[in-house]
N, C-alpha and C positions, 0 to 999 in steps of 0.2 A: 551309426552314431547320430547322423543328422536327423534321421526319423525320430529317434528318441528325444532329441532336443526340441523338435517341433511339437511332440506330444506334451512336453513340459510347459508349453506356452498357450494354455487354453484361454487366457485372459487378454490376448493380444489380437488386434485386427491387423494382419500383416505384421508390421514392426511397430505399430502405434502402441503407446503405453495406455492400454484400456483402463487399468485400475486408476491411473492418474486422471484420465478423462472422466471416469465415473465419479471420483471424489469431488472434482470441480463442479460437475453437473449437479451433484447432490447439494453442495454448498449453495449454488445459485438458486435451486428450487427451495431450499430451506430459507434462504435470504428473502425470497419473495413472500413466503408465508409469514415470517417474523416481521418483515417490513410492514406488511398490511396490518398485522396485529398491533404493532407499535405506533403506527401513524394514523389509523382510521379516525380515532376520536379527535386528535389534534387537527387533522385536515378538515374534518366536518365542522369545526368551530373556528376556523381561521379565514379571514378575508383574502389573504395572500394565495390561498388554494381555491378560492371561489366556493368555499364551503363544500367542496367535493371530497367525500371521505375516501374515494378511490384515487385521489390525485397522485400520491406518491407511488402507489402500486402501478398505475398506468405509465407514469414516467419511467420507473425502474424497468418495467417490462419492455418498453420501447428501447431503452439503452441496452438491455440484456439481449434483445434480438439483434441489434447492430453489433454488439460485442461477440455474439456467437458466430455471426457471419465473418467478422474479422478473424476470430480464432480459427475457423475452418480454412479461410483463404491463406492465412499465415502458415498454418500447419501443412499446406500443400506446396508451398514455395520452398525451394532449397534455401536453408538457413544461411548458407554462405553468401547469398544475395545481400544480407544485412551487413556483411563485412565490406562489401563494395560501396555501400551508401552510408557508411558510418560517419564520415565527415559531414556529409549533407544533413544527416539526421541530427548531429550534434549542433551544428551552426543553425539549422532551421529551428530547432527547439529553443535555442537561446534567443533567437530573434522573436519568436512567438512570446517568450517570457518578457522581453523588453516591450513588446506591443501592449502588454497588459498595463504598463505604466503610462501609456498615451491617453490623455483625456478624450472621452468619447468612445474609445475602444475598450479600455479597461473597465471592469465592473467591480464596484466596492460593496462588500457585505460585512457587517459587524466590524467596521473600521479597518478592514484589510482588503487590499486591492490585489486579488489573485486570479480573477476570471477575465476571459476575453470574450466580449460580446459580439455577435454578428448582427449588424444593424438591420432592423426590420423583421427579424425572425424570432427574437426572444430567446434564441439559443445561446447558451454560454458554455465555455470550455476552459478547463484549468490546465494550461500548458505545463505547469510544474509537475503534474502527475506523469507526464511523458518524459520529463528530464531524467528521472531515475533510470529508465530503461535505455534512453539515448546514451547516457553515461556508461551503462553496462556494455552496450554494443561497441562503443568507441574504445573503451579500455580493453575489452576482450580482443578486439582487432589489433590494437597497439601492442599488447603484451604477448599475443601469440606470434607476432613477427619478431619481437625483440626480447626473448626470454632472458638472455644474459644481461641485457641493459637494465632489467629490473633489480639487479643486485647493486646497481650504481645509483647513488642519490641524485646526481645532476642529470644523468642521461635517461633515467627511467622514472624515478619517483617524482622529481620536480615538474616535468611536463604534465603528469597526471594531476599533481597538486594545483598547478596553475588553472587547469580546466575546472577542477572542483571548486577552486576559489572564485572563478568567474560566475559559476552558477550560484554559489553561496551568496555572493554580493547582490545579485539580482533578487534572490529570494528574501534577503534582508530588506531590500527596498520595497518588496511586496508585503512586508510584515508577516512573513511566513517562516518563522524560525524553526518550527517543528519539521517542516519539509526540508529545510536546510540541514538539520541534524540527521534526518534519515538519509539524505543524499550523501552527506559526508561519511556516515557509517557505511553506506553502500560502497563508496570509493575506497575506504580503508579495507573492507572485506575483499574487494577485487584486487587491491594491491597485495594483500596477504596471499591470496590464492595465486596471484601472478608471479610470486616468488620474491617479493620485496623482503629485505632484511628486517628482522624484528627490531633491531636498534633504530632503524630508520622510521619504522612505524611508531615507536615510542617517542622519537623526536617530534614527529608530527602531532602526536597526542599532547605533548608538552607545549606545542605552539597553539593548538586548537583550543585547549581548555581555557586559557586566559581570554581568548577572543570570545568564546561563548559566554563567559562570565560578564565581560564588558557589554556584549549584546543584550544580555538580560537586564543589566543595570541601565541601559540606554532608554528603555521604555517602561513606563509605569505599569502597564497592563501585564508585562512579563514578570515584574517583581511581584505583582498581585497574585499571579498564578502560583508562584513558588511559595509565597506566604500562606495562601489558603490551603495548599497541598500539605504543608507541614502540620496543620491542625485544622481540618475542615469543620470540626464540631464546635470549636471556639472562635474560629475566624469570622470577622464581620465583613470580609470581602464578599462582593456580590456573587462571584462564581463559586464560593464555598457552598452555597445552597444547592447547586447542581451536584456537587460531589456527595453531599449528605443524602440527597434523594436517590442517587445511584446506589449508595451503600445500603440505604433502607430497602431498596428494591431487591438487592442481592440477598439481604438478610431475610426478607419476607418469603423468598422463594424456598428456603430451606433445602432439603434433600431432593424432594420430588417436584417442587414448584406449585404454584397456584393453579396451574392448568392453562392451556393455550387460550389466549384472548381474555384471561382473567387478571391481567396486571392492573394494579391500582395506580401505580406511579405514572403510567402513560396518560392518565386523566388530567393532563395539564400540570402535573407536579414536576416531572422530570423533563427539562428542556433537551431538545435534540435526542430524544429517545429512539428516533428512527435512524439516526446516523452515528454521531460520536459515541453515544451511550447505549447502543442497541444491545450490547452484551449484558448490560444491567437488566434490560427488559427480558432477555433470554433467561437470565438467572432467576428472575422473579416468576416467570411463567413455567419454565421447564426445570428449575432447580439445579442443584449441584450435579445431578446426573446428566441433565441436558448440556450444561456448560462443559462437563468432562468429555462428553461425546463430541462436542464441537471442537474442543482443543485437540482431541485425538485425531479428528479428521484433518486438521491443519498439520499435525505431526506426521500423518501418513503422507500428505502431499509433499512435505519437506523430505521425508524418507525417499519417496519416488524421485524427487528432483535431484537429490544427492546421488542416488543410484544412476540416474541418467548421466549426470556430470562425470562420475567416476568411470563409466563404461563407454563414454563417447570416444570415437575413433580419432578425433583431432582436437587440438588444444583450443582453438577458437570456440567450437561448440561446447567443450567442457567448461570453459570459463563463463560463457554466456549462460549456460544452464545453471551453474552454481550461483551466479549473480542474481538471476531471476528468482531462484529458490530462496536465496537470502533475503531479498526484498519482501517476498510474500511472508516469510517467517517473521522478519523484523516488524513489519507493519501490523500483522496480527497480534504479536506480542505487545506492541506499544498501545494499540487500541484496548486490549484487555487490561493492560496495566493501568491505563487511565480510568477505566470503568471501575476498577477495584481500588482506586486511590493509591496505587503503588508508585506512580509518577505524576507530575503536574499535568493538567489538561493540555492536549496538543491539537485536537481537531482533525485527527487522521481517521480514515475510514477503516472498517473491518473488511478485508478483502473478500469479494464475491458475495457479501452478506448485507452490509449496511447501505443506506441510501447514498448516492453519489454517482451520477451518470458517467462522468469522465473517468473516475477511478475504476468503475466496473468495466467499461469498454477497454481501457488500457490493460488492466489485469488479465482480461480474457484474451486479448491479443498477445500478451506476454506468455500466457499459458499455451497459446497456439505455437509460439516459438519453441517452448519446452517440449511439446508433443512432437513438433517437427524434428527436433534433435533426437528424440527417442527412437526415430526411425534409423538412426545411424549409430547404434550402440553395438558393442561386441557381445 
């Protein structure tokens, strides 16, 4: 019987989930190709990149190399190690996020202070990218030890809500509401998977929605994003131009696309075509078929992640695998929804594909944890 089971696992290296590894590697390679195509003309004509058309490609390749090393190392370490350092990871991440607000250390871009700069190096790091996964590790550890407490509002749900609120407050101070929403969604998913009562989750939703509405009304630029999203073709808001150009790119791509490297919108028409709106460039160059294949790849990764979570031998690994999978799926869906004008612009990357060094490294490290857990499935 055991020999027969071994024969049914031709796609595994030992117990490592090779199909998942292959899908992630495929996305990373595809991301480099599309990033180069989307960014070359802009980088060649911009002083900030020293007129180097290969600027974004070289930067992304460097972060990819570091991320792959991190993924390999993390995949070889017993994932229960993260349970032991969950408090340190949570507190450390929160402190890094607070350092972003310190003058001289925090780096501001486009009116938002979200990056931490290392003096004298030119290197910047976005700690909020780490927050999602630090929260997952902590919540997985807490809920795996106290499964019954999660049925109780005060003993299980409120402690988790307090931590989510602390991160959310810091993200608001950084003017990073989109990341705050993703983090809160991650927390709610973890609470649901951890066994929280539906009525308690609905109560949290009732509390969170008015807070989010107030947060939108507090800042003019947030109101502007909502207004231009409602009708980008008629809106006079500055950001509506970006949405219009993204939709033009997707429409121009049609079924089969204009061909790799033949996008017109990347010729300084579509801002952030290499990052926030890379899906629009993919749609223009590779068409509906290319977009569909990309989405199917993400769905395959989600399927493998769910499979790992359901078959993991312990509750901590199962919750952590489910949380990581949920974040990958949510962020991919949000980026694609922004590019298709289905939701207001958020500034979130497309996992493993779009420009964003911190995001790429951390998503690869998280994928390493997922691959690690795949070694411990039934």
